[in-house]
N, C-alpha and C positions, 0 to 999 in steps of 0.2 A: 130263605132258600139258603140251609149252611149243608155242608160236607164235612163229615169228619173222617182222615184215614183209618177205618176200622174195617173194610171191605179186601176180601182177596179174589174177588170175581176179575181175574184178568182175562179168561178165556171171553168173557162174555162182551166186555165193554172194548178190552183192547186198548190203542195208543194212538187209535187213529186221528189224523188231523194235527198231528203236534209234530211231525218227522223233520220237517224241514227248520224248526228251531230248536233242535236237540243240544242239547248242553252233556253227552254221555262221556267226557273227558272227566279226568279223575279229577273231583272237588275235596276229595280228603277224608269222607266219611267212610274211616278204615275202622273195623271192628276187631278186636284181639278176641281171646278165648273166652268164653262167657264165665268162667271162674277162673279168679286168681288165688284162692283160701292157700292151696297148697305153698304157691311162693311166696304169700304175704308170712305163712305161718314158719318155714325155713328161715326165710329172709330176718324174723324177729328174731329167734333163738340163734341164729350165728349173729348177727350183729350185736345182740346184747352179749353175748359170752364174750366177743373181740373188745364191748367195751369194759367189762371189768378188768381182762388182761391188760387193756390200756392204760386204764388207771392204777392198777397195783404198779405195772412197771415206770410209770409215768412218774408215780411218788418215789419208788426205789432208787430210779438213777435222774430224780430231779431233771424231767425232762418237761418242761413246757409247750414241745409241739406233740408231745403224746396228749398229754394232758389237753389241750386245744381240743385234737381230731377224736379224743373220748368223748369229750362235751359236745363237738359234732355229730359224731355219730350216735350218741344217745339222743340225738336230737331227731336224727332220722329214723331211730328205732320208734320214739313216739309219733312220729308221722307215717311211719308204714303202719303202726296201728290205727292213726286216725283213718288212713285211707282204705285202710280195713273195714276200719266200723262203717265207714261213709258206703262202700260198697255192697256191703250186708244190707245195708238201712237201705239202700236207692233198690234193691232187689224186692221188698216189701210192697203188697198190693196197695192201690190206692185207698183212700177211706173216703166215708161220707163229707168229714171234715176236712182230712187233707185230700182235697180230688186228684192232686198230682203225684201223689206218693211223697216218698221220702229223697228224690233224685237229686235235690239239690244240695244234698249232706255233701254230695262229691264236689262241689265247688266251695262249699264252705270249708272244707277239710284242705282242699288246695291253698285257701288263700290262709288259712290259720296257718298253715307249715310253712310257708313262704315270710310272714310275718316272724313268727317263731324264731325261723334261720336268721332271720336277718338282725334281730335282737341278740339273738346268743353269738354270731360272729360280732357283734359290736363289741359287746364285754372282753372276747379274745383280743378284740386289737387295742384296747386299752391295756392290758397287761402285757402284751408284748411289745407295745410301745415304750412302756417304762422297763421291763426288762433290757431294752436295747441299751439302755443308759448303765445297766447292771448287769451285765451278760453274768450266766455262770454255768460249769461246765457240767456236762453231760455224758453218760456212759453210751456212745456211739453205737456198739456191736448190739446191746440190747436195743437199742432203738430199731435200729435196722431189722434185727431179729422179728420183733412184733409190728413196724409198718410191712413187712412182707408178708405175713398172714393176713394183714390187714387188704393187701391188693389181693388175694384169694378168696376174702371172705366178700368184699364188695364188689370184684368183677363178676363173682360166682354169682349173686343174687341181681345185680342188673341184667346180668344175662335172662334171667327168668322173667322179667318186665320186658324184655325187647319186641316181645311179637305186638304187645298193646300201645306201645309209645306212641304210634302215630293219631291212634283214633280216641284215646282219653287223655284227659290231661291229668286226670288223679294216677293214673297208672306211669303220665309222662314224667311227673315229679317224682316218683317212686325210682324210676330208672335213671334221672338223669342226677340224685342224689347218689345214688349206688357210683355210676360209672365215675363222677366227681371224687368221690371219697377215693377210688381206686388209682386214680391218676395222682390225687395229692398223697396218698400213700407211697406210691411209686416215688415221689419228689423226697419225702421223708427219707426213705433209702438212701437216696443220691447224697444229700445233704448231711445226714450222718456219716457217710462214706469221705464225704471231703474232711469234715470235722475230724475225724480219727486220724487224717492224714495232714492236717494243716494246722489246727487246732484254734481255728476261727469260733470262739464260740459267741459272735454275735448270728451266726446261722442259724442258730434254735430259735431266738426269737423272731430271725426275718423270716424261715419257712412258715412260723404262727402266720404271720401277714401273709406272705403268700396265699396260705389256706382262707386266710377273709377275704382276700382279693376272689379267689377261685370260686369262692361260695357262694358271694356275694353278685359275683358276675351269672352264675348259673342261676341263682334265685329270681335275680330280680324279673326275668321274662315270665317265669311262672308266676310271682305277684302281679302283674302288668294283668296278662292275659286272667286269672283267676278274679282281679278284682273287676276288668271289664264284664267278665261273665256273672258274677253277682250283682252286678247292675244292670242286668239283662240287655249289654251289648250283643249285636250282631255276630255269632262266633265266628271267628276268623277264618276258619274253612268253610265258611258259606259266602258265595259271591252274590251279596245282595243285588247287584246291579241284572245278574243273570238272572236270577229269581224274578227278579221286574219285567225281563223283556220277555222270560219263558211264559207268563200270566197275561202280559198284555197281547202275546200271541193267539193265546185261545180263541178259538172261532167264535165271532159275534161280540168277543167283547171290547167294547168303547173305551172304557177307562177304568183304573184303578185306585182306590183310595182306602185309607188307614191298613198299609201293610205293616205289620210288624214280625219279626223274626226275632227270637227270643231261645235262649238254653233254658230245658226241664233241669238238665244235668249235665255231666261233662263229656256224655255221649249222646244225650239225644237233646232233639231240637223241635220246637213248635213255632208255628206259623197261623196268622189270622189275616185275612185280607178281603174288601168287598170288591165285587168284580161289577162294574155296570155293563149289562148285556139286555140291549132294550128289549129283546124277543125274549127274554128269560121264563122258562117256563120250568116246572119239576122235571130235571133229567138225570138221573141216579148213575148213569154211563159217565156222562161229560163231568160231572162232579169226581166220581171215582176214577177216572182218569188224570186230571188233576191233581189230585192227592197223591195216588200211583207214582207219577211222574214227579212232581215233587220229593219223592221218598229213593226214589231209584236215581234221578239225575242232581241232588242236591244234597241228598242226608236230611231231609226230613221228616220226621219220621210222625210226627202229630199236626195236621195241618185243618184249617177249620175257613172252610170257602163260604161266604154268604154272597148271593147273586141276588143284583137288584136291576131294574129297569130303568132306574135314571129318571122316573117322572118328576116334573117340576114340582107340583104340587105336595107329593112325597117325598121330597128329595132326603138322603140319607144327611141326619144332623152332625155325623162324623165327617163329610167328604170333603169340607175346609179345615175343621181342626186338626186332622191327623193326616192330610190330604200329603200325598207321596206323587 
């Protein structure tokens, strides 16, 4: 006897029998606007234009800081495109072959973006270390002007993704990269100003290394969480113990086994579980109530529940293998 979370019959079944074990506090399943197409389009155009400006002026005034930031910003443009493509693919309907659709492309996009960023900053760090031994002069005024434009571009792009950053790792990655870029550009302005006044040429490669540290620090969390989701770990926003406690409190349930919680995408979560209920019988209202409560309390939107009587002669073969 299985239950899939496809019913909307709240009035008929309700949530009776579960009030004492409610977990209605915020479990982090926020959802931003349904579409970020406009934000992605504007962000890509603005940042691509800014990358071109940084490359031009970086070469013109011999600034490694500008070239380093241009490389990072270009990786952000690629990242925005990957995230945008993943969002589009995740909206496609499931098929007979891809029964869950393309939701996991959002996880793949987050993972690829994190890895690419870490590789990119590694190259920047190497160049900066080499230049520390042979610093070269740069035109501080030009660097400040270009970086000031970068603050506006990055901050404006980040603001467009702010609403969805809590509920979607894919969107959060875009937001964090843009917010970090704005902070880094502010640092470039400050350092260029100091160089103009002091003539400390080592500050240019030094700020490049600071960019590397800032990007690496911001990317590490994204990489770790993306890798966890790619390996079907329980999403960080889901309290597994609370979910298990809720299922154990379902009236008549004597035991739980083969409980699995995993991400279908950066916003969608699935669950399967076997509930041992000695008096188990076909009870659509109970199954509906459990699936609906899992969605409302924990943000699990694709629940499959199997009820079992726990008969000794017909015991579930998975009861010991994956028992929880």
